[in-house]
C-alpha positions in Angstrom: -0.2 2.6 10.1 2.1 -0.2 8.8 1.2 0.5 5.2 1.3 4.3 5.4 4.7 4.2 7.2 6.1 1.8 4.6 4.9 3.9 1.7 6.5 7.0 3.1 9.8 5.2 3.6 9.6 4.0 0.0 9.2 7.6 -1.3 12.2 8.5 0.9 14.2 5.6 -0.4 13.6 6.5 -4.1 14.7 10.1 -3.5 17.7 9.1 -1.4 19.0 6.3 -3.7 17.9 7.3 -7.2 17.7 11.1 -6.7 20.8 11.4 -4.4 18.8 13.8 -2.2 19.9 14.6 1.4 17.5 13.9 4.3 16.8 17.6 4.9 15.8 18.1 1.3 13.4 15.2 1.4 12.1 16.3 4.8 11.3 19.8 3.4 9.3 18.1 0.7 7.3 16.1 3.3 6.9 19.4 5.2 5.2 20.9 2.1 3.0 17.9 1.7 1.9 18.2 5.3 0.1 21.5 4.4 -1.7 20.1 1.4 -4.0 17.1 0.5 -1.6 14.7 2.2 -1.8 16.5 5.5 -1.4 13.9 8.2 0.5 13.1 11.4 2.8 10.6 9.8 3.8 12.9 6.9 4.4 15.7 9.4 6.6 13.7 11.7 8.5 12.2 8.7 9.3 15.7 7.6 10.5 16.7 11.0 12.5 13.5 11.5 14.4 13.9 8.2 15.4 17.4 9.2 16.6 16.4 12.7 20.4 16.3 13.4 22.2 13.9 15.7 23.9 15.9 18.5 26.6 13.3 18.8 27.9 13.3 15.2 26.3 16.3 13.6 24.9 14.0 10.9 21.3 13.8 9.9 19.5 11.7 12.6 18.1 9.3 10.1 21.5 8.5 8.7 22.8 7.2 12.0 19.9 4.8 12.5 20.4 1.1 11.6 18.0 0.0 8.9 16.3 -2.8 11.0 12.7 -2.1 11.7 10.9 -3.5 14.8 7.3 -4.6 15.1 5.0 -5.6 17.9 3.0 -8.1 16.0 -0.2 -6.1 15.3 0.5 -6.1 11.6 0.8 -9.9 11.5 -2.3 -10.3 13.5 -4.2 -8.0 11.1 -3.0 -10.1 8.2 -4.1 -13.4 9.8 -7.6 -12.0 10.5 -7.8 -10.6 6.9 -6.9 -14.0 5.5 -9.5 -15.7 7.7 -12.1 -13.3 6.2 -10.9 -13.9 2.7 -10.0 -10.2 2.3 -6.9 -8.7 0.6 -4.5 -6.9 2.9 -1.7 -6.7 0.3 -0.4 -3.3 1.3 -0.2 -4.3 5.0 1.4 -7.6 4.0 4.0 -5.7 2.0 4.8 -3.5 5.0 5.0 -6.4 7.4 7.2 -8.3 5.0 9.5 -5.3 4.5 10.1 -5.0 8.2 10.8 -8.7 8.3 13.3 -8.4 5.5 14.9 -5.4 7.2 15.8 -7.6 10.2 18.0 -9.8 8.0 20.6 -7.1 7.8 23.7 -9.4 7.5 22.1 -11.4 4.7 21.2 -8.2 2.8 24.8 -6.9 3.1 26.1 -10.1 1.8 23.6 -10.2 -1.1 24.2 -6.6 -2.1 27.4 -7.2 -4.2 26.3 -10.6 -5.4 22.8 -10.1 -6.8 22.7 -8.3 -10.2 20.1 -5.7 -10.0 19.8 -5.2 -13.8 18.9 -1.6 -13.3 17.8 0.4 -16.3 18.3 4.2 -16.1 15.1 6.2 -15.7 14.2 9.8 -15.0 13.2 10.4 -11.4 9.5 11.1 -11.1 8.5 14.7 -10.4 7.5 15.8 -6.9 3.9 16.1 -8.1 4.1 12.5 -9.3 5.4 11.3 -6.0 2.7 13.3 -4.1 0.0 11.7 -6.3 1.6 8.3 -5.8 1.4 8.7 -2.0 -2.2 9.9 -2.2 -3.3 7.0 -4.5 -1.5 4.4 -2.4 -2.9 5.9 0.8 -6.4 5.7 -0.5 -6.0 2.1 -1.6 -4.4 1.1 1.7 -7.3 2.7 3.6 -9.8 1.0 1.3 -8.3 -2.4 2.1 -8.3 -1.7 5.8 -11.9 -0.6 5.8 -13.0 -3.5 3.7 -11.5 -5.8 6.3 -13.4 -4.0 9.0 -16.6 -4.2 6.9 -16.1 -7.9 6.3 -15.5 -8.6 10.0 -18.6 -6.5 10.9 -20.7 -8.7 8.5 -19.1 -12.0 9.7 -19.5 -11.3 13.4 -22.6 -9.1 13.3 -20.8 -6.2 14.9 -22.7 -3.4 13.1 -19.6 -1.2 12.9 -20.2 2.4 11.9 -17.4 3.0 9.4 -18.0 6.7 9.2 -17.7 7.0 13.0 -14.5 4.9 13.0 -13.0 7.3 10.4 -14.0 10.3 12.5 -12.5 8.8 15.6 -9.2 8.1 13.8 -9.3 11.6 12.4 -9.7 13.1 15.8 -6.5 11.5 17.3 -4.6 8.5 16.0 -1.3 7.7 14.4 -3.0 7.5 11.0 -5.0 10.7 11.4 -5.1 12.6 8.1 -7.3 14.9 6.1 -8.1 12.0 3.9 -10.2 10.5 6.7 -12.6 13.4 6.4 -13.3 12.3 2.8 -13.6 8.7 3.9 -16.1 9.5 6.7 -18.2 11.5 4.2 -18.1 8.6 1.8 -19.4 6.1 4.4 -22.1 8.6 5.4 -23.5 8.5 1.8 -24.7 5.5 -0.1 -21.7 3.3 -0.9 -21.9 0.8 -3.7 -20.9 -2.7 -2.6 -19.8 -1.1 0.7 -16.5 -0.5 -1.0 -14.7 2.8 -0.4 -13.1 3.2 -3.8 -16.5 3.2 -5.4 -17.5 6.3 -3.6 -17.7 9.1 -6.2 -15.4 11.6 -4.3 -12.9 8.8 -3.6 -12.8 7.5 -7.1 -12.3 11.0 -8.4 -9.3 11.4 -6.1 -7.9 8.2 -7.4 -8.6 9.2 -11.0 -6.3 12.2 -10.7 -3.6 10.5 -8.6 -3.2 7.0 -10.0 -1.0 8.0 -12.9 1.5 9.3 -10.4 1.6 6.0 -8.6 2.0 4.2 -11.9 5.0 6.4 -12.8 6.7 6.0 -9.5 6.3 2.2 -9.5 7.5 2.0 -13.1 10.7 4.0 -12.3 11.3 2.0 -9.2 11.0 -1.2 -11.2 13.4 0.0 -13.9 16.0 1.2 -11.4 15.8 -1.7 -9.0 14.4 0.4 -6.2 12.2 -1.7 -3.8 8.7 -0.2 -3.3 6.7 -3.2 -2.1 3.8 -1.3 -0.5 3.4 1.1 -3.4 3.6 -1.8 -5.9 1.0 -3.8 -3.9 -1.4 -0.8 -3.9 -1.1 -0.4 -7.7 -1.5 -4.1 -8.3 -4.6 -4.2 -6.1 -6.1 -1.2 -7.9 -5.5 -2.7 -11.3 -7.0 -6.1 -10.2 -10.3 -4.7 -8.9 -10.5 -2.2 -11.8 -10.7 -5.0 -14.4 -14.1 -6.4 -15.0 -12.7 -9.5 -16.6 -9.7 -10.9 -14.7 -7.7 -14.1 -15.1 -9.2 -16.3 -12.4 -10.8 -18.4 -15.2 -7.3 -19.7 -15.8 -6.9 -20.6 -12.1 -10.2 -22.4 -12.2 -9.1 -24.3 -15.4 -5.9 -25.5 -13.6 -7.8 -26.5 -10.5 -10.3 -28.5 -12.4 -7.5 -30.1 -14.5 -5.4 -31.4 -11.6 -8.1 -31.8 -9.0 -11.5 -31.9 -10.7 -12.6 -29.0 -8.4 -15.2 -27.8 -11.0 -16.0 -24.3 -12.2 -18.9 -22.0 -13.1 -19.6 -21.4 -16.8 -20.4 -18.0 -18.4 -23.3 -19.7 -20.2 -24.9 -21.8 -17.4 -25.4 -22.2 -13.7 -24.0 -24.9 -11.4 -20.7 -26.6 -11.2 -19.1 -28.0 -14.4 -15.9 -29.9 -15.4 -13.8 -29.4 -18.5 -12.9 -31.6 -21.4 -9.2 -31.4 -20.9 -6.5 -32.6 -23.3 -4.4 -35.4 -21.7 -0.7 -34.7 -20.8 
C-alpha cells in the first residue's frame, strides 16, 4: 500500500499546487474514479477524506493536517528483502523515501525559499491523463510487488500461489481493487517469465494508459512538482521495455577500474577489455 498511497498523494499534490484545486474538487474526482477502472479502497477513502471538513475550524480536514507522514517500518523491511533477492522495488522505495523526507519538515521549510525550482510553465494534464497515469503506475507497482513474491517463492521454495494471493487481497485488504481481478486471471493463465506485465491483458492495459503517466511525469518535472513514485514507475517501465539497455557501459566501467570482467555479444565466458590508459 505504500506505493499506491504515495501515487494518490502525488496526483493530489499536482492538482493542489499546479491546478489550484480545492480538496473537495479533487475528492470528487477520486470519487468518480472509484466507480471506474481504478475502483479500490484507497481511491474511495481518499475521495471521502478530501471532502471531509474539520469541525473545529470549518476548513477541509486535509488542510489542517501537518504534512509529516508516519510509518511502522514494513515498507523498509520490504525494501531490504527485495534488495537481498536482487529485485527492484523502486516504487516502494520512492514511497518510503517520501515519508522519510516528509519528517524533515523544518529543513523543508528552510529550503523552500532558498532552492531555485527552475519551474517551466506547463499545461495541467487532463483528468483522463491523470486517471491513466494512476492506472499505469498502479499496474507497475503491483508488478514489482508480485515479482518480489515470486522471487522469494523461488529462493525459499515456498510454492506461493500468486493468483490466490491476488484473490485474497481482492477479498479484503487495504490494497483491494478491481485491478486484482485482472492480476489473478493473469496468474491463472500461462505467464511469460512469470512476469505480470507480460500477461496480454495487463500489457494491453498498460498500452492504453502509459501515455498518461508519461504526460503527468513530464508536467511534474517541468513545473517542479515532486512525483517520486509516479516517476519511479515510469522509469522502471521504460527500463524493462528496452531490449538493449546501458548495462554494457556499467560493465565497461567495472572492468576498467576493477578488472571484474564482462560477457561479450560474440562469445561465451568472462572477458576483459583493451582499455586506453588514463
